[in-house]
VEXDREN-2710 file (C-alpha; in Angstrom, 1 decimal):
% VEXDREN-2710
k/r/px/py/pz
1/MET/-0.1/0.0/0.2
2/SER/1.4/3.4/-0.8
3/GLU/2.3/5.9/1.7
4/ALA/-0.6/8.2/0.6
5/GLY/-3.0/5.4/0.9
6/SER/-2.0/4.3/4.4
7/ARG/-2.6/8.0/5.9
8/ARG/-5.7/8.7/8.0
9/PRO/-8.1/10.9/5.5
10/ARG/-7.9/14.3/6.1
11/GLY/-10.6/15.5/8.6
12/SER/-11.4/12.2/9.9
13/GLY/-9.4/12.8/12.9
14/LEU/-7.6/10.8/15.7
15/LEU/-11.0/9.1/16.7
16/GLY/-12.4/9.1/13.2
17/ARG/-12.2/5.3/13.0
18/LEU/-14.5/4.7/16.2
19/PRO/-18.4/4.9/15.7
20/PHE/-19.3/8.4/16.3
21/ALA/-22.5/7.3/18.7
22/ILE/-19.8/5.6/21.0
23/VAL/-17.5/8.8/20.8
24/VAL/-20.4/11.0/22.3
25/LEU/-21.7/8.6/24.9
26/VAL/-18.3/8.3/26.3
27/LEU/-17.9/12.1/26.4
28/LEU/-21.2/12.5/27.9
29/ALA/-20.6/9.8/30.5
30/VAL/-17.3/11.2/31.4
31/LEU/-19.0/14.6/31.7
32/VAL/-21.6/13.3/34.1
33/VAL/-19.0/11.6/36.2
34/SER/-17.0/14.7/36.1
35/SER/-19.8/17.0/37.3
36/LEU/-20.5/14.7/40.3
37/VAL/-17.0/14.6/41.6
38/ALA/-16.7/18.3/40.8
39/VAL/-19.8/18.9/43.2
40/GLY/-18.0/17.0/45.8
41/LEU/-14.8/18.9/45.8
42/GLY/-14.0/22.0/47.8
43/PRO/-13.2/22.9/51.4
44/VAL/-15.9/20.4/52.6
45/SER/-15.4/17.1/50.6
46/ILE/-18.3/15.1/49.9
47/PRO/-18.3/11.4/48.6
48/PRO/-19.7/11.0/45.0
49/GLY/-22.2/8.7/46.5
50/GLU/-23.3/10.9/49.0
51/VAL/-23.5/13.5/46.1
52/THR/-25.7/11.3/44.1
53/SER/-28.1/10.5/46.7
54/ILE/-28.9/14.3/47.4
55/VAL/-29.4/15.0/43.8
56/GLY/-31.3/11.9/43.4
57/THR/-33.4/13.2/46.5
58/HIS/-34.3/16.4/44.8
59/LEU/-34.9/15.4/41.4
60/THR/-37.7/12.8/42.6
61/GLY/-39.2/15.7/44.6
62/ARG/-38.6/14.3/48.1
63/ASP/-37.5/16.5/51.0
64/ALA/-33.6/16.3/51.9
65/ALA/-31.9/16.8/54.9
66/GLY/-28.5/16.9/56.6
67/PRO/-25.5/19.0/56.8
68/SER/-24.4/18.4/53.3
69/ASP/-27.7/19.0/51.5
70/PHE/-27.3/22.9/51.3
71/ILE/-23.8/22.7/50.2
72/VAL/-24.6/20.3/47.7
73/TRP/-27.9/21.4/46.0
74/ASP/-27.9/25.1/46.9
75/LEU/-24.4/26.0/46.6
76/ARG/-22.4/23.5/44.0
77/VAL/-24.9/21.9/41.9
78/PRO/-26.0/25.3/40.2
79/ARG/-22.4/26.2/40.0
80/VAL/-21.6/23.1/38.2
81/LEU/-24.5/23.1/36.0
82/GLN/-24.0/26.8/35.1
83/GLY/-20.3/25.6/34.3
84/VAL/-21.6/22.9/32.0
85/PHE/-23.3/25.2/29.6
86/VAL/-21.0/28.1/30.2
87/GLY/-18.3/26.0/28.7
88/ALA/-20.7/24.4/26.0
89/GLY/-21.9/28.1/24.6
90/LEU/-18.3/29.4/24.5
91/ALA/-17.0/26.4/22.4
92/VAL/-20.0/26.5/20.1
93/ALA/-19.7/30.1/19.8
94/GLY/-16.2/29.5/18.8
95/LEU/-17.0/26.7/16.3
96/LEU/-19.6/29.0/14.5
97/THR/-17.5/31.8/14.6
98/GLN/-14.6/29.9/12.8
99/ALA/-16.8/28.7/10.3
100/MET/-18.5/32.2/9.9
101/VAL/-15.0/33.9/9.1
102/ARG/-13.4/30.8/7.5
103/ASN/-10.3/31.0/10.1
104/PRO/-9.5/28.4/12.7
105/LEU/-8.2/31.2/14.9
106/GLY/-11.7/32.9/14.9
107/GLU/-13.8/33.4/18.4
108/PRO/-16.4/35.7/19.6
109/PHE/-13.6/37.8/20.9
110/ILE/-12.6/38.9/17.9
111/LEU/-16.1/40.0/16.7
112/GLY/-16.1/42.3/19.7
113/LEU/-18.6/40.6/21.3
114/THR/-17.2/39.8/24.6
115/SER/-15.8/43.1/25.2
116/GLY/-19.5/44.5/24.4
117/ALA/-21.0/42.4/27.3
118/GLY/-18.1/43.6/29.5
119/VAL/-19.0/47.3/28.6
120/GLY/-22.7/46.6/29.7
121/ALA/-21.7/44.8/33.1
122/VAL/-19.2/47.6/33.8
123/LEU/-21.6/50.5/33.3
124/VAL/-23.8/48.5/35.8
125/LEU/-21.3/48.2/38.4
126/THR/-20.0/51.8/38.0
127/SER/-23.3/53.7/37.9
128/VAL/-25.7/52.0/40.2
129/GLY/-23.2/50.2/42.5
130/VAL/-22.5/46.3/43.3
131/GLY/-25.1/46.7/46.3
132/VAL/-27.8/48.1/44.4
133/ALA/-27.4/45.8/41.3
134/GLY/-29.8/43.0/41.4
135/LEU/-29.6/39.3/40.7
136/LEU/-30.7/39.9/36.9
137/THR/-29.5/43.5/36.3
138/LEU/-25.8/42.8/35.6
139/PRO/-26.7/39.7/33.1
140/LEU/-29.2/41.7/31.5
141/ALA/-26.9/44.7/31.1
142/ALA/-24.1/42.3/29.7
143/PHE/-26.5/40.6/27.4
144/GLY/-27.6/43.8/25.9
145/GLY/-24.1/44.8/25.4
146/ALA/-23.2/41.9/23.4
147/VAL/-26.3/42.1/21.3
148/VAL/-26.0/45.8/20.7
149/THR/-22.1/45.2/19.5
150/ALA/-23.3/42.4/17.2
151/LEU/-25.7/44.8/15.4
152/ALA/-23.1/47.4/15.0
153/VAL/-20.5/44.9/13.7
154/PHE/-23.3/43.4/11.5
155/ALA/-24.1/47.2/10.1
156/PHE/-20.5/48.2/9.5
157/SER/-19.2/44.9/8.2
158/ARG/-21.9/44.8/5.3
159/ALA/-20.5/45.7/1.9
160/HIS/-23.1/45.7/-1.1
161/GLY/-25.7/44.3/1.1
162/ARG/-23.5/41.2/2.0
163/ILE/-21.4/40.4/4.9
164/GLN/-17.7/39.9/3.9
165/PRO/-15.8/37.6/6.2
166/GLY/-12.5/39.8/6.1
167/ARG/-14.5/42.9/6.6
168/LEU/-16.6/41.1/9.5
169/VAL/-13.1/40.3/11.1
170/MET/-11.6/43.8/10.9
171/THR/-14.9/45.4/12.1
172/GLY/-15.1/43.2/15.1
173/VAL/-11.4/43.6/16.2
174/ALA/-11.9/47.5/16.0
175/VAL/-15.0/47.7/17.8
176/GLY/-13.6/45.3/20.3
177/GLN/-10.5/47.6/20.9
178/LEU/-12.8/50.4/21.3
179/LEU/-15.0/48.8/23.9
180/ALA/-11.9/47.5/25.7
181/GLY/-10.8/51.0/26.1
182/VAL/-14.3/52.0/27.2
183/ILE/-13.8/49.2/30.1
184/SER/-10.6/50.4/31.3
185/PHE/-11.8/54.5/31.5
186/LEU/-14.9/53.2/33.3
187/LEU/-12.6/51.1/35.7
188/LEU/-10.2/54.0/36.3
189/ARG/-13.1/56.7/36.5
190/THR/-14.8/54.9/39.6
191/HIS/-13.7/55.4/43.3
192/ASP/-15.7/52.5/44.3
193/VAL/-13.3/50.0/45.7
194/ASN/-15.6/47.0/45.9
195/ALA/-16.7/47.8/42.3
196/GLN/-13.4/47.9/40.9
197/GLN/-12.7/44.5/42.7
198/GLN/-15.7/43.0/41.1
199/ILE/-15.1/44.3/37.7
200/LEU/-11.5/42.9/37.8
201/PHE/-12.7/39.5/39.0
202/TRP/-15.7/39.5/36.3
203/ILE/-13.4/40.6/33.5
204/LEU/-11.4/37.4/34.4
205/GLY/-14.3/35.5/34.7
206/SER/-15.7/33.5/37.7
207/LEU/-18.8/30.8/38.3
208/ALA/-18.6/32.4/42.0
209/GLY/-22.0/34.0/41.5
210/ALA/-24.0/30.7/40.4
211/GLN/-27.8/30.7/41.5
212/TRP/-30.6/28.6/40.7
213/PRO/-32.4/31.5/38.5
214/LEU/-29.3/32.5/36.8
215/ALA/-28.2/28.9/36.2
216/LEU/-31.4/27.3/34.9
217/THR/-31.9/30.4/32.6
218/CYS/-28.4/30.0/31.0
219/SER/-28.8/26.2/30.7
220/SER/-32.1/26.8/28.6
221/VAL/-30.8/29.6/26.3
222/VAL/-27.6/27.9/25.7
223/LEU/-29.2/24.5/25.1
224/VAL/-31.8/25.7/22.4
225/LEU/-29.3/27.7/20.6
226/VAL/-26.8/24.5/20.4
227/LEU/-29.6/22.2/19.2
228/VAL/-30.6/24.7/16.6
229/SER/-27.1/25.0/15.5
230/ALA/-26.8/21.4/15.5
231/ALA/-29.9/21.0/13.2
232/GLY/-27.9/23.1/10.6
233/ALA/-24.6/21.9/11.3
234/GLY/-24.3/20.5/7.7
235/ARG/-24.7/24.0/6.0
236/LEU/-21.7/25.1/7.9
237/ASN/-19.6/22.4/5.8
238/LEU/-20.8/24.3/2.7
239/LEU/-20.0/27.8/4.1
240/VAL/-16.3/27.1/4.6
241/LEU/-15.8/26.3/0.7
242/GLY/-16.3/30.1/0.2
243/ASP/-19.1/32.2/-0.9
244/GLU/-19.0/30.7/-4.7
245/GLY/-18.6/27.3/-3.8
246/ALA/-21.4/27.7/-1.4
247/ALA/-23.5/29.3/-3.8
248/SER/-22.9/26.9/-6.3
249/LEU/-24.6/24.0/-3.9
250/GLY/-27.5/26.4/-3.5
251/LEU/-26.4/28.3/-0.3
252/ASP/-26.8/31.9/0.4
253/ALA/-23.5/32.3/2.0
254/ALA/-24.3/36.0/3.0
255/ARG/-27.9/35.2/4.6
256/LEU/-26.3/32.2/6.7
257/ARG/-23.3/34.8/8.0
258/THR/-26.4/37.1/9.3
259/VAL/-28.0/34.1/11.1
260/LEU/-24.7/32.8/12.4
261/LEU/-23.9/36.3/13.7
262/GLY/-27.2/36.6/15.6
263/VAL/-26.7/33.0/17.3
264/VAL/-23.1/33.6/18.1
265/ALA/-24.2/37.2/19.9
266/LEU/-26.9/35.2/21.8
267/LEU/-24.5/32.6/22.9
268/THR/-21.8/35.2/24.1
269/GLY/-24.2/37.5/25.7
270/THR/-26.0/34.7/27.5
271/VAL/-22.5/33.0/28.8
272/VAL/-20.6/36.3/29.6
273/ALA/-23.8/37.7/31.5
274/VAL/-23.5/34.9/34.2
275/SER/-19.7/34.3/34.4
276/GLY/-18.0/37.2/33.0
277/SER/-15.2/36.9/30.2
278/ILE/-13.4/33.4/30.2
279/GLY/-10.9/33.5/27.3
280/PHE/-9.5/30.7/25.1
281/ILE/-12.6/28.3/25.3
282/GLY/-14.0/29.4/22.0
283/LEU/-10.5/29.4/20.3
284/ILE/-9.1/26.2/21.5
285/VAL/-11.8/23.6/22.0
286/PRO/-13.3/23.7/18.5
287/ASN/-9.6/23.0/16.8
288/LEU/-9.1/20.1/19.7
289/THR/-12.4/18.8/18.4
290/ARG/-11.2/18.5/14.8
291/LEU/-8.1/17.0/15.9
292/LEU/-10.1/14.5/17.3
293/VAL/-13.1/13.7/15.0
294/GLY/-12.5/15.8/12.0
295/ALA/-14.0/18.8/10.4
296/ASP/-17.4/17.7/9.4
297/HIS/-19.6/20.3/11.7
298/ARG/-22.4/17.3/12.1
299/ARG/-19.6/15.5/14.1
300/ALA/-17.7/18.5/15.5
301/LEU/-20.5/20.5/17.0
302/PRO/-21.4/18.0/19.7
303/VAL/-18.1/17.0/20.4
304/THR/-17.3/20.8/20.9
305/ALA/-20.2/21.3/23.2
306/VAL/-19.4/18.5/25.7
307/LEU/-15.4/19.0/25.6
308/GLY/-16.1/22.8/26.4
309/ALA/-18.2/21.9/29.3
310/LEU/-15.5/19.3/30.6
311/LEU/-12.9/21.9/30.4
312/ILE/-14.8/24.7/32.2
313/VAL/-16.0/21.9/34.9
314/TRP/-12.7/21.0/35.6
315/ALA/-11.1/24.5/35.4
316/ASP/-13.7/25.8/37.8
317/THR/-12.9/23.0/40.4
318/ALA/-9.1/24.2/40.2
319/ALA/-10.1/27.7/40.6
320/ARG/-11.7/26.6/43.6
321/LEU/-8.9/24.6/45.1
322/VAL/-5.6/25.8/44.0
323/LEU/-5.5/28.6/46.6
324/ALA/-8.4/27.4/48.9
325/PRO/-10.2/29.0/50.7
326/THR/-9.1/32.0/48.4
327/GLU/-10.6/31.5/44.9
328/LEU/-8.8/32.3/41.7
329/PRO/-10.8/33.5/38.5
330/ILE/-11.3/31.1/36.0
331/GLY/-9.9/32.9/33.2
332/ILE/-6.5/32.6/34.6
333/LEU/-6.7/29.1/34.5
334/THR/-8.2/28.7/31.3
335/ALA/-5.3/30.9/29.9
336/ALA/-2.8/28.3/31.7
337/ILE/-4.4/25.6/29.9
338/GLY/-5.3/27.0/26.5
339/VAL/-2.0/28.7/25.8
340/PRO/0.0/25.5/25.7
341/LEU/-2.9/23.6/24.0
342/PHE/-2.9/26.5/21.5
343/LEU/0.7/26.3/20.7
344/VAL/0.3/22.4/20.1
345/ILE/-2.5/22.7/17.7
346/LEU/-0.9/25.7/16.0
347/ARG/2.2/23.3/15.1
348/ARG/-0.3/20.6/13.8
349/SER/-2.0/23.3/12.0
350/ALA/1.1/24.1/10.1
351/ALA/1.9/20.4/9.5
352/GLY/-1.7/20.3/7.5
353/THR/-3.2/18.2/10.4
354/VAL/-6.1/20.7/11.2
355/GLY/-8.0/22.7/9.3
356/LEU/-11.8/23.7/8.9
357/SER/-12.5/21.3/5.6
END
């Protein structure tokens, strides 16, 4: 057999020979186990068996009692649940962005959406104060900032009635830099020490403020958007062929980019609203997914969602434990994990083993 014939077909990935259903089921099982273990880890360690018993008791509607019940059900379960969908949302948003701009280095940050959400949140913290901001005020402000930014990027990136990928990236980078400057100005302008500390912690990302209302809202929105994206994943394969190639196969690339920009804005706004700005997930996870299962978005999208969830669950667990009882912003750990992975992926990309198609 020739050397070319003995190679793994490009795009099949390292796990390309395994049945895809088995890959997804194994990853989901790992995510469930990881979530149960993560709930049990903390200043007060709780065995996985007890965690399972407490969660099962609440899910079946029975009354639960005991010293560990409050810690598990009211503090840690909503935090881990929120982490699962924050990770999934960020990773899928990154995958959609990379397909939209046809660049494996794309992520919501380059479209300015993260900075837009940051401006909305920082405006609330610096204007009404930390104590006045209610449970939903900060998330709604961040979500609104991301949506307004998406509309601005959309408006300025259109040329001759169509969204151009290159123009979209340049517009997003420019708007993002402008908004980052606005965040810095607001941070320096405020004299509220508590607000300054919360802004810095929020900019680096954290799940410390997780509560059931926020966790359920985030989970519902992200789940719906991920399912909608998965239903149209086949079209993403056509989009990366370029506008002309997509048009020859009956796809309106400009219209699809408009829809994708809206989905990415909703995902990013929802996630950043409840967790702050967590970097590298949207960049690293989609590239890692293509390395494992190939570039077909019908396979890559569900795997990307599960891998993003796994990464955030364990990064948040480490953030709680590394300097316990002090908690680290989760963005520090995702950067520490993301940079080495990014360099490895970049080397493989240079060798032609990672790509969008």
